[in-house]
C-alpha positions as CSV (number, residue, x, y, z in Angstrom):
1,M,-90.8,-13.4,9.5
2,H,-88.5,-16.0,11.1
3,M,-85.8,-17.2,8.8
4,Q,-83.9,-20.5,9.3
5,L,-80.3,-19.9,8.7
6,R,-79.7,-22.9,6.5
7,N,-82.8,-22.3,4.4
8,R,-81.4,-19.4,2.6
9,P,-80.7,-19.9,-1.2
10,I,-77.4,-21.5,-2.1
11,G,-76.5,-18.5,-4.2
12,E,-76.6,-16.3,-1.1
13,R,-74.5,-18.7,1.0
14,L,-72.0,-19.1,-1.8
15,A,-71.8,-15.3,-1.9
16,E,-71.0,-15.3,1.8
17,I,-68.1,-17.7,1.3
18,L,-66.7,-15.6,-1.5
19,R,-67.1,-12.4,0.5
20,K,-65.2,-13.9,3.4
21,A,-62.4,-15.0,1.1
22,I,-62.2,-11.5,-0.4
23,L,-62.3,-9.7,2.9
24,D,-59.8,-12.1,4.5
25,G,-57.3,-11.7,1.6
26,E,-57.6,-15.2,0.3
27,L,-58.9,-13.8,-3.0
28,P,-56.8,-10.7,-3.5
29,P,-57.7,-7.8,-5.9
30,G,-57.4,-8.8,-9.5
31,T,-58.2,-12.5,-9.0
32,E,-60.4,-13.8,-11.8
33,I,-63.4,-15.9,-10.7
34,R,-64.8,-18.2,-13.5
35,Q,-68.4,-19.4,-13.2
36,E,-67.8,-22.8,-14.7
37,A,-64.9,-23.6,-12.4
38,L,-66.8,-22.4,-9.4
39,A,-69.8,-24.5,-10.2
40,K,-67.7,-27.6,-10.8
41,Q,-65.7,-27.0,-7.6
42,H,-68.8,-26.8,-5.4
43,G,-70.9,-29.3,-7.2
44,I,-73.7,-26.9,-8.0
45,S,-75.3,-25.6,-11.2
46,R,-74.3,-22.3,-12.8
47,I,-77.6,-20.6,-11.7
48,P,-76.7,-20.1,-8.0
49,V,-73.1,-19.2,-9.0
50,R,-74.4,-16.5,-11.3
51,E,-76.7,-15.3,-8.5
52,A,-73.7,-15.2,-6.1
53,L,-71.6,-13.2,-8.5
54,Q,-74.4,-10.7,-9.1
55,L,-74.8,-10.1,-5.4
56,L,-71.0,-9.5,-5.0
57,E,-71.0,-7.2,-8.0
58,R,-73.9,-5.2,-6.5
59,D,-72.0,-4.9,-3.2
60,G,-68.8,-3.7,-5.0
61,F,-66.7,-6.8,-4.3
62,L,-66.5,-7.8,-8.0
63,V,-66.2,-6.1,-11.3
64,M,-67.8,-7.9,-14.3
65,K,-65.8,-8.1,-17.4
66,P,-66.7,-9.3,-21.0
67,N,-67.3,-13.0,-21.6
68,R,-68.8,-13.4,-18.1
69,R,-65.5,-12.9,-16.3
70,A,-65.7,-11.7,-12.7
71,V,-62.6,-10.0,-11.2
72,V,-62.2,-9.2,-7.5
73,A,-62.3,-5.5,-6.8
74,G,-60.8,-5.6,-3.4
75,V,-62.0,-4.1,-0.1
76,S,-60.2,-1.3,1.6
77,D,-60.1,-0.4,5.3
78,G,-62.4,2.5,4.3
79,D,-64.9,0.0,2.8
80,L,-64.9,-2.0,6.0
81,K,-65.4,1.1,8.1
82,D,-68.4,2.1,5.9
83,H,-69.9,-1.4,6.2
84,Y,-69.8,-1.5,9.9
85,E,-70.8,2.1,10.5
86,V,-73.9,1.6,8.3
87,R,-74.6,-1.6,10.1
88,A,-74.4,0.2,13.4
89,L,-77.0,2.8,12.2
90,V,-79.4,0.2,10.8
91,E,-79.1,-2.4,13.6
92,G,-79.1,0.3,16.3
93,A,-82.4,1.5,14.8
94,L,-83.7,-2.1,14.9
95,A,-82.7,-2.6,18.5
96,R,-84.5,0.7,19.4
97,R,-87.7,-0.6,17.6
98,A,-87.4,-3.9,19.3
99,A,-87.3,-2.2,22.7
100,E,-90.4,-0.1,21.7
101,N,-92.4,-3.0,20.2
102,L,-91.4,-6.2,22.2
103,K,-94.4,-8.0,23.5
104,D,-93.0,-11.5,24.4
105,P,-89.3,-11.6,25.3
106,Q,-89.1,-15.5,25.1
107,E,-87.8,-15.9,21.6
108,L,-85.2,-13.2,22.1
109,Q,-84.1,-14.7,25.4
110,D,-83.9,-18.2,23.8
111,A,-81.8,-16.8,21.0
112,H,-79.4,-15.3,23.6
113,L,-79.2,-18.4,25.6
114,I,-77.8,-20.3,22.6
115,G,-74.8,-17.9,22.8
116,E,-74.5,-17.9,26.6
117,Q,-74.2,-21.7,26.6
118,L,-71.1,-21.3,24.3
119,M,-69.2,-19.0,26.8
120,N,-65.5,-20.1,26.7
121,S,-66.2,-22.4,23.8
122,T,-63.7,-22.8,21.0
123,D,-66.2,-24.0,18.4
124,A,-66.0,-21.1,16.0
125,S,-68.7,-22.3,13.7
126,A,-71.2,-22.7,16.6
127,L,-70.3,-19.3,17.9
128,V,-70.8,-17.4,14.6
129,R,-74.1,-19.3,14.1
130,A,-75.3,-18.4,17.6
131,N,-74.3,-14.8,16.9
132,E,-76.4,-14.6,13.8
133,I,-79.4,-16.2,15.5
134,F,-79.3,-13.5,18.2
135,H,-79.0,-10.6,15.8
136,R,-81.8,-11.9,13.6
137,A,-84.0,-12.3,16.7
138,V,-83.5,-8.6,17.5
139,W,-84.4,-7.7,13.9
140,E,-87.6,-9.8,14.1
141,A,-88.6,-8.2,17.4
142,A,-88.4,-4.8,15.8
143,E,-91.3,-5.6,13.5
144,S,-89.9,-3.5,10.6
145,A,-89.8,-5.4,7.3
146,R,-88.0,-2.6,5.6
147,L,-85.2,-2.3,8.2
148,Y,-85.0,-6.1,8.4
149,S,-84.4,-6.2,4.7
150,I,-81.7,-3.6,4.8
151,A,-79.9,-5.4,7.7
152,N,-80.1,-8.7,5.9
153,Q,-78.4,-7.1,2.8
154,L,-75.6,-5.8,5.1
155,W,-75.0,-9.3,6.7
156,T,-72.2,-10.1,4.3
157,G,-70.0,-12.8,5.8
158,I,-67.2,-10.7,7.3
159,P,-64.6,-13.0,8.6
160,P,-65.2,-13.9,12.3
161,Y,-62.2,-12.1,13.7
162,R,-63.6,-12.2,17.3
163,V,-63.5,-16.0,17.0
164,L,-59.8,-15.7,16.3
165,L,-59.5,-13.8,19.6
166,L,-61.0,-16.6,21.7
167,P,-61.9,-16.8,24.5
168,S,-61.9,-13.1,25.3
169,G,-63.3,-11.8,22.0
170,A,-66.2,-14.3,21.8
171,N,-67.0,-13.9,25.5
172,A,-67.0,-10.1,25.1
173,S,-69.5,-10.3,22.2
174,I,-71.8,-12.6,24.2
175,Q,-71.7,-10.2,27.2
176,E,-72.5,-7.3,24.9
177,H,-75.5,-9.3,23.7
178,S,-76.6,-9.6,27.3
179,M,-76.6,-5.8,27.7
180,I,-78.5,-5.4,24.5
181,L,-81.1,-7.9,25.6
182,E,-81.5,-6.2,29.0
183,A,-82.2,-2.9,27.3
184,I,-84.7,-4.4,25.0
185,I,-86.7,-6.4,27.5
186,T,-86.8,-3.5,29.9
187,H,-88.2,-1.3,27.1
188,N,-85.3,1.2,27.1
189,P,-85.1,2.3,23.4
190,E,-82.2,4.8,23.8
191,S,-80.0,2.3,25.7
192,A,-80.9,-0.6,23.3
193,Q,-79.9,1.6,20.3
194,K,-76.6,2.7,21.9
195,R,-75.6,-0.7,23.1
196,M,-76.2,-2.3,19.7
197,S,-74.4,0.5,17.9
198,D,-71.4,0.2,20.3
199,H,-71.4,-3.5,19.9
200,I,-71.1,-3.3,16.1
201,L,-68.5,-0.5,16.1
202,G,-66.4,-2.6,18.5
203,A,-66.5,-5.4,16.0
204,R,-65.4,-2.9,13.4
205,D,-62.3,-2.1,15.5
206,D,-61.6,-5.8,16.0
207,V,-61.8,-6.4,12.3
208,L,-59.5,-3.5,11.4
209,N,-57.0,-4.4,14.1
210,A,-56.9,-8.1,13.0
211,R,-56.4,-7.0,9.4
212,K,-53.5,-4.7,10.4
213,A,-51.9,-7.5,12.5
214,S,-52.2,-9.8,9.5
215,D,-50.6,-7.2,7.2
216,D,-47.8,-6.6,9.8
217,A,-47.1,-10.4,9.9
218,G,-46.7,-10.4,6.2
219,R,-49.2,-13.3,5.6
220,A,-49.2,-14.3,2.0
221,P,-52.9,-14.9,1.0
222,S,-53.9,-17.9,-1.0
223,T,-55.5,-17.5,-4.4
224,E,-57.7,-20.6,-4.1
225,T,-61.4,-20.3,-3.5
226,P,-62.3,-21.7,0.0
227,Q,-64.0,-25.1,-0.3
228,P,-67.1,-25.6,1.8
229,E,-66.9,-28.4,4.3
230,D,-70.3,-29.9,3.6
231,L,-71.3,-29.4,0.0
232,P,-72.0,-32.7,-1.7
233,S,-73.9,-32.1,-4.9
234,G,-75.0,-28.6,-3.9
235,A,-76.7,-29.6,-0.7
236,G,-75.8,-27.0,1.9
237,L,-73.1,-24.4,2.2
238,P,-71.6,-23.7,5.7
239,E,-72.5,-20.5,7.6
240,T,-69.7,-18.0,7.6
241,N,-71.1,-14.9,9.3
242,P,-69.2,-12.6,11.6
243,L,-69.2,-12.7,15.4
244,A,-70.3,-9.1,15.6
């Protein structure tokens, strides 16, 4: 069941980049996204572009118009609250199952160690990658294919606001992972569920506070689609998942 982060389809990773741009205000509501231009910009075929846009339409980020035009629908604070609160329910249940079913803690401990080694780091990309590795290790330990699938659908590339709060935000997230890990390996389902839920709801508050601060500062969003750092001829899109 283990999933290497960079082995996911290009369409999914392109969808993450676009979700991040939408949620971060770089692609404001009403922005039109053209398949041909997006494929040319990223050096990939139209097939993964079409897959990415379909995923975003399914999740409510885009509205499809005639002639294959996709328009950004926008994401409200209420949408973000819904997203994180559903994640808290699903991942809380996964943490509970992990505490009930865990047989060998080594893989989970190794996943957490990756994050611990980044305490006080300012490498945002390494931090968000380590964060995803830990969360997915918990999902795998739960041994529930159905819940894993739901959690995977919810992992939608929310901007890593805790990274922007370095070092306190990232360190707090890693410390919360330690508490989740302890509850799981000591087979305490109630504590594991609560700690994971609280962890994700704390991330919700960080995201909403960062969004409000950005609005208060009057930041003018860019209308350009973010360019991946390492996408020569469609090779690999960068990871852009949240530190939450």
